[in-house]
TORLONU-256563 format. One record per residue (C-alpha): x, y, z; residue in three letters. Coordinates in steps of 0.001 Angstrom, whole numbers, m for minus. Each point is the difference from the previous one (the first is absolute). Example, Ala and Ser with C-alpha at 12.3 -4.5 7.8 and 13.67 -1.06 7.14 Angstrom:
// residues 2
+---------+---------+---------+------+
|       x |       y |       z | type |
+---------+---------+---------+------+
|   12300 |   m4500 |    7800 |  ala |
|    1370 |    3440 |    m660 |  ser |
+---------+---------+---------+------+
//
This chain:
// residues 368
+---------+---------+---------+------+
|       x |       y |       z | type |
+---------+---------+---------+------+
|  149424 |  255255 |   99439 |  met |
|   m2523 |   m2539 |    1089 |  ala |
|   m2747 |    1346 |    2672 |  lys |
|    m118 |   m1176 |    3486 |  thr |
|   m3404 |    m479 |    1200 |  tyr |
|    m593 |    1112 |    3497 |  arg |
|   m2261 |   m2782 |    1604 |  val |
|   m2144 |     260 |    3178 |  ala |
|   m1528 |   m3239 |    1684 |  val |
|   m3198 |    m116 |    1913 |  ile |
|    m558 |   m3010 |    2273 |  gly |
|   m2587 |    m722 |    2670 |  arg |
|    1531 |   m2320 |    2754 |  thr |
|   m2835 |   m2421 |    1210 |  gly |
|   m2269 |    1022 |   m2834 |  arg |
|    1791 |   m1529 |   m3108 |  gly |
|    3359 |     884 |     966 |  asn |
|    2338 |     687 |   m3059 |  tyr |
|   m1449 |   m2535 |   m2345 |  gly |
|    1944 |   m2594 |   m1560 |  his |
|    3409 |    2104 |    m303 |  gly |
|   m1383 |    2977 |   m1379 |  leu |
|    2218 |    2052 |    2418 |  asp |
|    3528 |   m1670 |    m784 |  thr |
|    m459 |    m691 |   m3707 |  val |
|    1623 |    3343 |    m775 |  trp |
|    3247 |    m948 |    1332 |  asn |
|     202 |   m2143 |   m3078 |  glu |
|    m818 |    2815 |   m2584 |  ile |
|    3020 |    2522 |    m505 |  pro |
|   m2345 |    2563 |   m1412 |  glu |
|   m1762 |     660 |    3222 |  thr |
|     671 |     988 |    3503 |  gln |
|   m2142 |    m239 |    3034 |  val |
|    m146 |    3134 |    1927 |  val |
|   m2877 |    m474 |    2579 |  ala |
|   m2374 |   m2241 |    1644 |  val |
|   m3317 |     555 |    1733 |  ala |
|   m1818 |   m2367 |    2185 |  asp |
|   m2369 |    1001 |    2734 |  asp |
|    1360 |   m2443 |    2350 |  asn |
|    2887 |    1502 |    1720 |  lys |
|    1704 |   m3409 |     629 |  met |
|    m610 |   m1218 |   m3389 |  gly |
|    1201 |    3449 |   m1303 |  leu |
|    3516 |    m110 |    1653 |  ala |
|     530 |   m3657 |    m919 |  ala |
|    m729 |    1021 |   m3718 |  ala |
|    2136 |    2886 |     m31 |  ala |
|    2987 |   m1939 |    1330 |  arg |
|    m889 |   m2821 |   m2473 |  arg |
|     166 |    2770 |   m3017 |  leu |
|    2833 |    1776 |    1424 |  gly |
|   m1940 |    3432 |    m162 |  val |
|      m7 |    2884 |    2191 |  asp |
|   m3262 |    1577 |   m1058 |  his |
|   m2886 |   m2060 |    2147 |  ala |
|   m3649 |    1142 |     243 |  phe |
|   m3077 |   m1079 |    1711 |  thr |
|   m2062 |    1813 |   m2321 |  asp |
|     351 |    m652 |   m3717 |  tyr |
|   m1361 |    2790 |   m1162 |  arg |
|    2536 |    2271 |    1773 |  lys |
|    2740 |   m2216 |   m1393 |  met |
|   m1463 |     734 |   m3543 |  leu |
|    m113 |    3525 |     532 |  asp |
|    3602 |     509 |    1388 |  glu |
|    1800 |   m2668 |   m2141 |  met |
|   m1646 |     298 |   m3253 |  lys |
|     755 |   m3510 |   m1264 |  pro |
|    m243 |    m991 |   m3653 |  asp |
|   m1265 |   m3633 |     856 |  ile |
|   m1871 |   m1127 |    2975 |  val |
|    m215 |   m3731 |     990 |  ala |
|   m3481 |    m649 |    1508 |  val |
|    1285 |   m2939 |    1878 |  ala |
|   m2747 |   m1436 |    2398 |  pro |
|   m1946 |   m3132 |   m1130 |  arg |
|   m3251 |    1362 |    1764 |  trp |
|   m2124 |    1573 |   m2424 |  leu |
|   m2021 |    2274 |    1940 |  asp |
|    2111 |    3193 |    m228 |  lys |
|    1238 |    m717 |   m3647 |  his |
|   m2566 |    2324 |   m1563 |  ala |
|     611 |    2982 |    2447 |  glu |
|    3820 |    m478 |    m197 |  ile |
|      41 |    m283 |   m4007 |  val |
|   m2108 |    3136 |    m243 |  thr |
|    1957 |    1926 |    2340 |  ala |
|    3486 |   m1094 |   m1710 |  val |
|   m1605 |     948 |   m3430 |  cys |
|    m618 |    3520 |    1091 |  glu |
|    3660 |     407 |     915 |  tyr |
|     912 |   m1416 |   m3600 |  gly |
|    2104 |   m2995 |    1238 |  ala |
|    m242 |   m3308 |   m2133 |  his |
|   m1077 |   m3213 |    2137 |  ile |
|    1051 |   m3568 |     305 |  tyr |
|   m2889 |   m1451 |    2032 |  met |
|    m480 |   m3588 |    2038 |  glu |
|   m3097 |   m1762 |   m1298 |  lys |
|   m2830 |    m372 |     280 |  pro |
|   m1083 |    3388 |   m1221 |  met |
|   m2940 |    1165 |    1982 |  cys |
|   m3394 |    m830 |    1806 |  arg |
|   m2478 |     937 |   m2706 |  thr |
|    m294 |     931 |   m3497 |  leu |
|    m875 |    3581 |    1078 |  ala |
|    3417 |     174 |    1686 |  glu |
|    1546 |   m1546 |   m3070 |  ala |
|   m1644 |    2615 |   m2434 |  asp |
|    1324 |    2754 |    2564 |  glu |
|    3415 |   m1211 |    m229 |  met |
|    m333 |    m107 |   m3887 |  val |
|   m1379 |    3476 |    m219 |  ala |
|    2983 |    1268 |    2336 |  ala |
|    2462 |   m1591 |   m2059 |  cys |
|   m1479 |    1480 |   m3137 |  glu |
|    m294 |    3487 |    1273 |  arg |
|    3446 |     263 |    1493 |  thr |
|    1801 |   m2182 |   m2799 |  his |
|    1287 |   m2365 |    2614 |  val |
|    1116 |   m3411 |    m923 |  lys |
|   m1101 |   m2770 |    2473 |  leu |
|    1427 |   m3566 |    m237 |  ala |
|   m1536 |   m2649 |    2249 |  ile |
|    2141 |   m2938 |    1350 |  ala |
|   m1774 |   m2855 |   m2057 |  his |
|    3449 |   m1363 |    m351 |  gln |
|    m972 |   m2936 |   m2230 |  thr |
|    m969 |    2460 |   m2807 |  arg |
|    3641 |     880 |    m135 |  tyr |
|    1147 |   m3413 |    m182 |  ser |
|    2226 |    m973 |   m3063 |  pro |
|   m1907 |   m3655 |     269 |  lys |
|   m3421 |    1519 |    m112 |  leu |
|     814 |    1914 |   m3097 |  ala |
|    1642 |   m3032 |   m1733 |  arg |
|   m3128 |   m1886 |     805 |  met |
|   m2374 |    2658 |   m1555 |  lys |
|    2305 |     m63 |   m3210 |  glu |
|    m296 |   m3971 |     m62 |  leu |
|   m3641 |     330 |     425 |  ile |
|    m283 |    2345 |   m3044 |  his |
|    2003 |   m2262 |   m1906 |  ser |
|   m2397 |   m2834 |     406 |  gly |
|    1885 |   m2272 |    2400 |  asn |
|   m3320 |   m1023 |    1611 |  ile |
|   m2336 |     645 |   m2963 |  gly |
|   m3008 |    2005 |     886 |  arg |
|    m259 |    1276 |    3418 |  val |
|   m3101 |   m1533 |    1614 |  leu |
|     235 |     402 |    3687 |  glu |
|    1895 |    2005 |    2687 |  tyr |
|      68 |   m1380 |    3476 |  arg |
|    1232 |    1769 |    3023 |  gly |
|     m23 |    m822 |    3481 |  arg |
|    1092 |    1901 |    3318 |  gly |
|    2164 |   m1700 |    2641 |  lys |
|   m3159 |   m1222 |    1810 |  glu |
|    1267 |     128 |    3279 |  asp |
|   m1684 |    1736 |    3281 |  arg |
|    m405 |    2876 |   m2266 |  arg |
|   m2026 |   m2085 |   m2609 |  gly |
|   m3090 |    1448 |   m1557 |  gly |
|    m294 |    3779 |      m6 |  gly |
|    3282 |    1225 |    1698 |  glu |
|    1787 |   m2352 |   m2445 |  asp |
|   m1550 |    1481 |   m3052 |  leu |
|     941 |    3269 |    1080 |  trp |
|    3467 |    m391 |    1369 |  val |
|    1252 |   m2732 |   m2470 |  leu |
|   m2498 |     m38 |   m2729 |  gly |
|    1061 |    3312 |   m1186 |  thr |
|    3048 |   m1831 |   m1228 |  his |
|   m2017 |   m2477 |   m1913 |  val |
|   m2204 |    2626 |   m1327 |  met |
|    2747 |    1912 |   m1268 |  asp |
|    1718 |   m2883 |   m1779 |  met |
|   m3508 |    m811 |   m1708 |  ile |
|    m175 |    3414 |   m1356 |  arg |
|    3454 |      95 |    m997 |  phe |
|    m409 |   m3237 |   m2086 |  leu |
|   m3469 |     374 |   m1164 |  gly |
|   m1193 |    3505 |     314 |  gly |
|   m2834 |    1436 |    2123 |  his |
|   m3041 |   m1909 |     789 |  pro |
|   m3388 |     761 |   m1528 |  gln |
|   m2183 |   m1392 |    2702 |  trp |
|     m94 |   m2014 |    3529 |  cys |
|   m2245 |   m2368 |    1717 |  gln |
|    1041 |   m1116 |    3244 |  ala |
|   m1199 |   m1395 |    3323 |  ser |
|    1121 |     853 |    3653 |  val |
|    m747 |   m2529 |    2731 |  thr |
|     477 |    m322 |    3776 |  gln |
|    m238 |   m3653 |    1453 |  ser |
|   m1696 |   m1144 |   m3185 |  gly |
|   m2691 |    2810 |     m63 |  gln |
|      55 |    3134 |   m2110 |  pro |
|    1415 |    2809 |    1698 |  val |
|   m2475 |    2469 |    1317 |  gln |
|      53 |    3443 |    1914 |  ala |
|     372 |   m1918 |    3374 |  ser |
|    3306 |   m1418 |   m1076 |  asp |
|    1807 |    3294 |   m1032 |  val |
|    2673 |    1125 |    2583 |  ser |
|    3054 |    2229 |    m339 |  glu |
|    2599 |   m1689 |   m1917 |  gly |
|    3704 |    m374 |    1059 |  asn |
|    2983 |    2050 |   m1565 |  glu |
|   m2334 |    2907 |    m389 |  gly |
|   m2104 |   m1633 |   m2704 |  ile |
|   m3354 |    1198 |    1372 |  gly |
|   m3341 |   m1629 |     m15 |  pro |
|     713 |   m3657 |    m856 |  leu |
|   m1835 |   m3378 |     312 |  ala |
|     518 |   m3531 |   m1569 |  gly |
|    1869 |   m3242 |     638 |  asp |
|    m401 |   m1084 |   m3579 |  ala |
|     212 |    1909 |   m3319 |  ile |
|   m1056 |   m1355 |   m3378 |  his |
|     381 |    2459 |   m2909 |  ala |
|    m442 |    m350 |   m3559 |  met |
|    1132 |    2703 |   m2630 |  tyr |
|    m622 |     598 |   m3867 |  gly |
|    3034 |     732 |   m1843 |  met |
|     174 |    1975 |   m3064 |  pro |
|    1076 |   m2782 |   m2057 |  asp |
|   m2889 |   m2362 |    1038 |  gly |
|    1955 |   m1963 |    2485 |  ser |
|   m1032 |       7 |    3556 |  val |
|    1998 |     896 |    3385 |  ala |
|    m495 |   m1668 |    3234 |  tyr |
|    1146 |    1000 |    3644 |  phe |
|    m734 |   m2300 |    2891 |  asp |
|     983 |     237 |    3522 |  ser |
|   m1220 |   m2173 |    2916 |  thr |
|    1084 |     582 |    3728 |  arg |
|    2505 |   m2718 |    1430 |  asn |
|      41 |   m1744 |   m3363 |  ala |
|    3703 |     636 |    m496 |  ala |
|    2200 |   m2382 |   m1708 |  ala |
|    3840 |    m596 |     493 |  ser |
|    1685 |     911 |   m2003 |  pro |
|   m2581 |    2776 |    m588 |  thr |
|   m2578 |     272 |   m3152 |  arg |
|     334 |    3830 |     156 |  phe |
|     539 |    1198 |   m3480 |  gly |
|   m1631 |    m329 |   m3596 |  leu |
|    m515 |   m2871 |   m2508 |  met |
|    m767 |     779 |   m3610 |  ile |
|   m1693 |   m2611 |   m1672 |  tyr |
|     m19 |    m233 |   m3927 |  gly |
|   m1334 |   m2249 |   m2717 |  ser |
|    3714 |   m1175 |    m481 |  gly |
|    1415 |     m27 |    3547 |  gly |
|     377 |    1690 |    3463 |  ile |
|    2184 |    2681 |    1266 |  phe |
|     396 |     492 |    3794 |  glu |
|    1716 |    2818 |    1899 |  ile |
|     188 |    1061 |    3704 |  his |
|    1001 |    3208 |    1159 |  thr |
|    3124 |    2355 |     493 |  gly |
|    3165 |     987 |   m1742 |  his |
|     872 |   m3282 |   m1408 |  leu |
|   m3047 |   m2229 |     872 |  pro |
|    m445 |   m3668 |    m723 |  ala |
|   m1264 |    m540 |   m3311 |  ala |
|    m928 |   m2968 |   m2073 |  lys |
|   m1219 |   m1303 |   m3382 |  tyr |
|   m1972 |   m3019 |   m1005 |  leu |
|    m388 |    m382 |   m3844 |  gly |
|   m3121 |   m2163 |     498 |  asp |
|   m3221 |     596 |   m1543 |  pro |
|   m1744 |   m2378 |    2435 |  ser |
|    1423 |    1809 |    2790 |  trp |
|    1025 |   m3461 |    1718 |  ser |
|    3553 |   m1235 |    m460 |  pro |
|   m1398 |   m3640 |     822 |  gly |
|   m2014 |     m40 |   m2985 |  arg |
|    2544 |    1097 |   m2553 |  thr |
|    3526 |    m488 |    1740 |  gly |
|     909 |    3470 |    m328 |  glu |
|    2029 |    1429 |    3001 |  lys |
|     m61 |    3450 |    1574 |  trp |
|    2962 |    2130 |    m960 |  gln |
|    1605 |    2962 |    1805 |  asp |
|    m497 |    3347 |   m1593 |  val |
|    2764 |    2788 |     805 |  ser |
|     324 |    3558 |   m1249 |  ser |
|    1819 |   m1545 |   m3108 |  ala |
|   m2845 |   m2141 |   m1117 |  gly |
|   m1287 |   m3815 |     689 |  ile |
|    2396 |   m2477 |    1052 |  gly |
|    2790 |    2228 |     277 |  ile |
|    2113 |     624 |    3194 |  glu |
|    m669 |    3213 |    1778 |  glu |
|    3028 |    2494 |    m842 |  pro |
|   m1165 |    2590 |    2303 |  leu |
|     701 |    m246 |    3982 |  lys |
|   m3126 |     m46 |    2340 |  glu |
|     m23 |    3172 |    2172 |  gly |
|   m3284 |    m319 |    1872 |  gly |
|   m1832 |    3242 |    1067 |  his |
|    3055 |    2331 |    m483 |  thr |
|     593 |   m1108 |   m3523 |  ala |
|   m3832 |     564 |    m829 |  gly |
|     m90 |    3301 |    1587 |  asn |
|    3113 |    1111 |   m2047 |  val |
|   m1423 |    m804 |   m3308 |  leu |
|   m3263 |    1903 |     989 |  ala |
|    2093 |    2989 |    1325 |  val |
|    2070 |     m52 |   m3215 |  lys |
|   m2988 |     m89 |   m2170 |  asp |
|   m1560 |    3074 |    2018 |  leu |
|    2964 |    1814 |    m351 |  ile |
|     m30 |    m769 |   m3893 |  ala |
|   m3757 |    1141 |      48 |  ala |
|     887 |    3139 |    1430 |  ile |
|    2739 |     879 |   m2382 |  glu |
|   m1885 |   m1223 |   m3181 |  glu |
|   m3439 |    1403 |    1374 |  asp |
|   m1716 |   m2987 |    m312 |  arg |
|   m2117 |   m2219 |    2327 |  gln |
|    1820 |   m2583 |    2155 |  pro |
|    m561 |   m3487 |    m795 |  ser |
|   m1993 |    m639 |    3112 |  ser |
|   m1759 |    3422 |    m111 |  ser |
|   m2949 |    1515 |    2156 |  val |
|   m1961 |    m944 |   m2824 |  tyr |
|     806 |   m3730 |      43 |  glu |
|    m198 |     119 |    3623 |  ala |
|   m3509 |    1255 |    m230 |  arg |
|    m846 |   m2922 |   m2370 |  gly |
|    1240 |   m2668 |    2363 |  ala |
|   m2014 |    1973 |    2819 |  thr |
|   m3269 |    m256 |   m2000 |  glu |
|     472 |   m3710 |    m659 |  met |
|      41 |    m314 |    3715 |  ile |
|   m2775 |    2279 |     698 |  val |
|   m2208 |   m1529 |   m2794 |  ala |
|    m118 |   m3379 |    2053 |  val |
|   m1745 |    1657 |    2794 |  phe |
|   m2262 |    2222 |   m2440 |  glu |
|   m1040 |   m3337 |   m1662 |  ser |
|    m708 |   m1665 |    3184 |  his |
|   m2133 |    3141 |    1281 |  arg |
|   m2166 |     m48 |   m3203 |  leu |
|      m3 |   m3774 |    m510 |  gly |
|     666 |     540 |   m3598 |  glu |
|    2754 |     295 |   m2618 |  lys |
|    1351 |    3634 |      m9 |  val |
|    1437 |    1845 |   m2890 |  pro |
|    3422 |    1552 |     369 |  leu |
|     781 |    2934 |     424 |  pro |
|   m2125 |      81 |    3251 |  leu |
|   m2681 |    2714 |     430 |  lys |
|     156 |    m441 |    3537 |  asn |
|    3324 |    1671 |    1648 |  arg |
|    m671 |    m717 |    3586 |  lys |
|     636 |   m3110 |    2059 |  asn |
|   m2753 |   m2280 |   m1084 |  pro |
|     116 |   m1772 |    3494 |  leu |
|   m1420 |    3214 |    1804 |  thr |
|   m3079 |    m212 |   m2293 |  met |
|   m1221 |   m3351 |     832 |  leu |
|   m3654 |    m204 |     884 |  gly |
+---------+---------+---------+------+
//
């Protein structure tokens, strides 16, 4: 008979809550059963217990792990200040993990999480939902098949709302960095600048960031990365420069055309087969890209965060049973985090920095 995985959920009401549905996705997975929830906010805990239909509710997640002995733990809060602590503790209990993004605050924490997973043979998947999108997988196939020729540039932007700049880079840029890595591999170097009101960020500009990010600065980010194939990737974000509809997402420019993709389960995606990158010059038109290909109607139904989580959890369970890494593993999450941290390290040093980074601390704490 198929195994039923016992799932425990960790939330933090008021400090990232339960992420984007990481508590309720298990209702869609027949192989799992939520058996307990932990939240140090008593009102939030009571609400979560009712929502999840569980009798076992704990204000101390360690006590929950000790008593309930789950097979999988959902580390659901969006805030990242406790991610490393919780993951390390869950690993010691031998439970596998599905965790909300972003990964953590520093590369030192990321290294700690990787080491804990390796030591205990725990599989960790992070909720970079677009990585699991059938559209992104199809786009990767189309790029490798030469539909836009040789890849020249990746251009990513954040949402550029009130969080624009450093916070946008951490909270939403992690999705873009993960897509760049999925399509083009891990960058070899980064050169970036971080500014506040048009001036280079200094130590006096650093303050505690929102959502448990830690020391943070900058209302504008300009970053460039050298990719393994010789192409370059860019990420930019400027506070209060948002567009409607949003520019949040990634564009891939090739010698023969462009692909564009947003984020999510079945995100908006486009193709322009125009080497000039300008429909006005050639008369070429943008075409929709579906999980079935260019100009083909989407055969799948959009399911939002729930559907994205379902794909990620199913992959995590398969990874457990096949003894492999999840598609969005702890290593992939560390890679995206390194791209983010590299922006601040390049700014601190005022030069191009090679990856992997030697500095594993928060570079903003080291500004002179």
